[in-house]
C-alpha positions in Angstrom: 0.0 0.0 0.0 1.9 3.1 -1.2 2.1 5.7 1.6 1.8 9.3 0.3 2.7 12.1 2.8 1.3 15.6 2.0 2.7 18.7 3.7 1.3 21.5 1.6 -2.1 23.2 1.5 -4.6 20.9 -0.1 -7.4 21.1 -2.6 -10.2 18.9 -1.5 -11.0 17.6 -5.0 -7.3 16.8 -5.6 -7.0 15.0 -2.4 -10.1 12.9 -3.3 -8.4 12.0 -6.6 -5.4 10.7 -4.6 -7.6 8.8 -2.2 -9.3 7.2 -5.2 -6.0 5.6 -6.3 -5.9 1.9 -5.7 -4.6 0.8 -2.2 -3.0 4.1 -1.2 -2.6 5.5 2.3 -2.4 9.3 2.7 -0.9 11.1 5.7 -1.4 14.9 6.0 1.1 17.0 7.9 0.5 20.6 8.8 2.2 22.8 6.1 5.2 24.9 7.3 4.6 28.5 8.1 6.2 31.1 5.8 10.0 31.1 6.1 9.9 28.3 8.7 12.7 25.8 8.8 12.0 22.2 7.8 11.2 19.7 10.5 11.5 15.9 10.9 8.5 13.8 10.2 7.4 11.4 12.9 9.2 8.1 12.9 6.1 6.1 12.1 5.5 8.3 9.0 9.1 8.3 7.9 9.4 4.5 8.2 7.3 3.6 5.1 6.7 6.9 3.3 7.1 6.4 -0.5 5.9 9.7 -1.9 6.3 13.2 -0.4 4.3 16.2 -1.6 5.9 19.2 0.1 7.7 22.5 -0.3 10.8 21.6 1.8 11.8 18.0 2.5 11.9 17.0 6.1 15.2 16.9 8.0 15.0 13.1 8.5 14.9 12.3 4.8 17.8 9.8 5.3 15.5 7.8 7.6 13.0 7.1 4.8 14.1 3.8 3.3 11.1 3.3 1.1 11.0 6.8 -0.4 10.6 6.8 -4.2 9.5 10.3 -5.2 9.3 13.9 -4.0 6.9 16.4 -5.6 7.8 20.0 -4.5 5.5 22.9 -4.7 8.1 25.4 -5.8 9.7 26.1 -9.2 13.1 26.5 -7.7 14.6 23.2 -6.4 17.7 24.2 -4.4 16.1 22.7 -1.3 16.8 19.3 -2.9 20.6 19.8 -3.3 22.8 17.7 -1.2 20.1 15.2 -0.2 21.6 12.3 -2.1 18.5 11.7 -4.1 20.2 10.5 -7.2 22.4 8.0 -5.3 19.3 6.6 -3.6 17.3 6.4 -6.8 14.7 8.9 -5.5 12.9 10.8 -8.3 11.8 14.4 -7.9 9.7 17.0 -9.8 9.1 20.7 -9.3 6.1 23.0 -10.0 7.5 24.5 -13.2 4.7 26.2 -15.1 2.4 27.3 -12.3 3.7 30.9 -12.4 4.5 31.3 -16.1 1.5 33.6 -16.8 1.8 35.6 -13.6 5.5 36.3 -13.9 5.3 37.0 -17.6 2.5 39.6 -16.9 4.8 41.1 -14.2 7.6 41.4 -16.8 5.3 43.3 -19.2 4.0 45.5 -16.5 7.5 46.4 -15.3 8.8 47.1 -18.8 5.9 49.6 -19.3 6.2 51.1 -15.9 10.0 51.6 -16.1 9.8 53.0 -19.7 7.1 55.5 -18.8 8.6 56.3 -15.4 5.4 55.5 -13.5 7.2 56.0 -10.2 7.7 59.7 -11.0 4.2 60.1 -12.2 2.9 58.7 -8.9 5.3 61.0 -7.0 3.8 63.9 -9.0 0.3 62.8 -8.2 1.1 62.6 -4.4 2.5 66.1 -4.6 -0.5 67.5 -6.6 2.0 68.4 -9.3 0.8 68.6 -13.0 3.8 67.8 -15.2 3.4 66.3 -18.7 6.8 67.6 -20.0 8.8 64.5 -19.4 9.5 62.5 -22.6 9.5 59.3 -20.6 5.9 59.7 -19.7 4.9 59.2 -23.3 7.4 56.5 -24.1 6.3 53.3 -25.9 7.9 49.9 -25.5 6.8 48.9 -29.0 9.9 48.5 -31.2 12.2 47.9 -28.2 14.4 44.9 -27.9 13.9 42.6 -24.9 16.5 40.0 -24.0 15.3 36.9 -22.0 18.2 35.1 -20.3 16.8 31.6 -19.9 14.0 30.1 -22.0 11.8 27.9 -19.8 8.1 28.4 -19.4 8.4 31.9 -18.0 10.7 33.0 -20.8 8.5 31.5 -23.4 5.3 33.1 -22.1 7.1 36.5 -21.8 8.3 36.1 -25.4 4.7 35.5 -26.5 3.4 38.6 -24.8 6.3 40.7 -25.9 5.8 39.7 -29.5 2.1 40.6 -29.3 3.2 44.1 -28.1 5.6 44.6 -31.0 8.9 44.0 -29.2 11.9 42.3 -30.8 12.8 39.2 -28.7 16.4 38.0 -28.1 17.0 34.9 -26.1 20.2 33.5 -24.4 20.3 29.9 -23.4 22.8 27.2 -22.8 21.0 24.7 -25.0 19.4 25.0 -28.4 15.8 26.1 -28.4 13.3 23.6 -29.7 9.7 22.5 -29.2 8.4 22.3 -25.7 8.0 18.6 -24.7 5.0 16.9 -23.3 7.0 16.2 -20.1 6.6 19.9 -18.9 3.5 21.3 -17.4 2.1 24.3 -19.2 -1.3 26.0 -19.6 -3.0 25.6 -22.9 -2.5 28.6 -25.3 0.5 30.0 -23.5 4.2 30.2 -24.2 6.1 29.3 -27.3 5.4 25.5 -27.8 7.4 25.3 -31.0 10.3 27.4 -29.9 10.0 29.7 -32.9 9.2 33.2 -31.4 12.8 34.6 -30.7 14.1 36.9 -33.4 17.7 36.1 -32.4 19.1 33.3 -30.3 22.4 33.5 -28.4 24.3 30.8 -26.5 27.1 30.4 -24.0 30.1 32.6 -24.9 27.9 35.3 -26.6 26.7 36.9 -23.3 28.3 40.3 -24.0 27.0 40.5 -27.6 23.5 39.6 -26.3 23.5 42.2 -23.5 24.9 45.1 -25.6 21.8 45.1 -27.9 19.0 45.2 -25.3 16.6 47.8 -24.1 15.3 45.4 -21.4 17.1 42.4 -19.8 14.8 39.8 -18.1 16.4 37.1 -16.0 14.4 33.9 -16.3 16.6 31.1 -14.9 16.9 29.1 -11.7 19.6 29.9 -9.1 22.4 27.3 -9.1 26.0 27.4 -8.1 26.8 28.1 -11.8 24.3 30.9 -12.2 24.9 32.7 -8.9 26.4 36.1 -9.5 26.0 35.6 -13.3 25.4 39.3 -13.8 28.2 41.5 -12.5 30.1 44.6 -13.4 31.3 43.4 -16.8 27.8 42.5 -17.8 26.2 45.7 -16.5 28.8 47.9 -18.1 28.3 46.4 -21.5 24.5 47.2 -21.4 23.2 50.5 -22.9 22.8 53.4 -20.4 19.2 53.5 -21.5 18.6 49.8 -20.7 16.6 48.3 -17.8 17.2 45.2 -15.8 14.2 43.0 -14.6 14.8 40.3 -12.1 11.8 38.1 -11.1 14.0 35.0 -10.8 16.4 35.1 -7.9 18.2 38.0 -6.3 21.7 36.5 -6.2 21.8 36.0 -10.0 23.0 39.6 -9.9 26.0 40.7 -7.9 24.8 43.3 -5.4 28.1 45.0 -5.2 27.9 45.6 -9.0 24.2 46.5 -9.2 24.3 49.4 -6.7 27.0 51.4 -8.5 25.4 50.5 -11.9 22.2 52.2 -10.7 23.9 55.1 -8.8 26.3 55.9 -11.7 23.7 55.3 -14.4 25.5 52.5 -16.2 21.9 51.3 -16.8 18.7 53.4 -16.7 16.9 51.4 -13.9 15.6 48.1 -12.6 12.6 46.3 -11.5 13.4 43.7 -8.8 11.0 41.2 -7.4 13.7 39.0 -5.9 16.2 40.3 -3.4 19.5 39.8 -1.6 17.8 39.6 1.8 14.3 38.8 3.0 12.8 41.1 3.9 14.9 43.8 2.3 16.1 45.9 5.3 14.6 49.4 5.4 18.0 51.0 5.3 19.0 49.2 2.0 19.8 51.8 -0.6 17.6 50.2 -3.3 14.5 51.5 -1.5 15.5 55.1 -2.1 16.6 54.9 -5.8 14.0 56.7 -7.9 14.6 54.6 -11.0 14.1 51.3 -9.2 10.8 49.4 -8.7 10.8 47.0 -5.8 8.1 44.3 -5.4 8.1 41.9 -2.4 8.5 38.6 -4.3 5.0 38.5 -5.6 5.5 38.3 -9.4 4.5 34.6 -9.0 3.1 33.7 -5.5 1.5 30.7 -3.8 -1.0 33.2 -2.5 -2.4 33.8 -6.0 -5.8 32.3 -6.8 -4.5 30.0 -9.5 -1.6 28.5 -7.6 -3.3 25.6 -5.8 -5.3 24.3 -8.7 -2.3 24.4 -11.0 0.1 22.8 -8.5 -2.4 20.0 -7.6 -2.9 19.3 -11.3 0.8 18.6 -11.4 0.9 16.6 -8.2 -2.1 14.4 -9.0 -0.8 13.8 -12.5 2.6 12.8 -11.2 1.6 10.6 -8.3 -0.9 8.8 -10.6 1.7 8.3 -13.3 4.4 7.3 -10.9 2.2 4.5 -9.5 1.2 3.4 -13.0 4.8 3.5 -14.4 4.1 6.4 -16.8 6.2 9.5 -17.5 6.0 12.5 -15.2 5.7 16.2 -15.7 8.7 18.4 -14.6 10.9 15.6 -13.5 14.3 16.9 -12.5 17.3 15.3 -14.1 20.2 13.8 -12.2 22.3 16.7 -13.4 19.9 19.2 -12.0 19.7 17.5 -8.7 23.5 17.3 -8.5 24.0 21.0 -9.4 24.3 21.9 -5.8 
């Protein structure tokens, strides 16, 4: 009797689908509070758990001899590094795809708000100041070039929206861009399923050429030891002084000690940052006071959104059902990905 342990907020209909599977046993554990550290599971649960549906794996993962599969509720998977999953033959999948539309919409909103200097218009409103003299207030993003560094689901959906708005799309990836496979969760009608939308494609070794031609740079990649600090002084200095940086991915992709002077000294025109170097960002941090910066509190894609639970549980039910039936999974992480950390 496969034992499934659930430690995330549930959807009643999804839980009923799991309970309807042949001969399964389900144990629910209270989900962790926001920013809480992982805890061990009770010994009687750990002893025969075969499937975990969680955000963070428990601290006594090594005491689960029957564990076969972990389904995490986040897109990032750094919490699985160093757990020895590959060596133990434990498979894992993430929640890639649940935030594609939300983060792509944030990307478009931030490009428009940065280009039109919405922050200054709001300051003018708060000061009862009528000022329509600024050229930026009338700026259009149509005709601009957006560069997407990374081309997973978020990058593909951002490209689709950008093309609809008349932007030129450049993409930088490590691997060739091809059709999106059936092994990745995605919403119908979204993204770039055939991999044909980019106007130009760049690969490793062409980073500076890619960056030099952009009006907007959007980071759309996971944080790994290889990608940490990927954008530093060299990369920021090669960008146009009129270009903007958008980071809805992970704060440490950008070197903080390079970003601050880049904004102060106007190597670039500004930034929209949804992911940060500290959580919460301290009130004394200089980014708060920079007029050309938009800060959002990691909400471009959030598990508090109305669509998160239905989408996540669609993945989880699909994967647990297919695991038990010996069929392919969605969003399965490769051995290379799990060993990146």
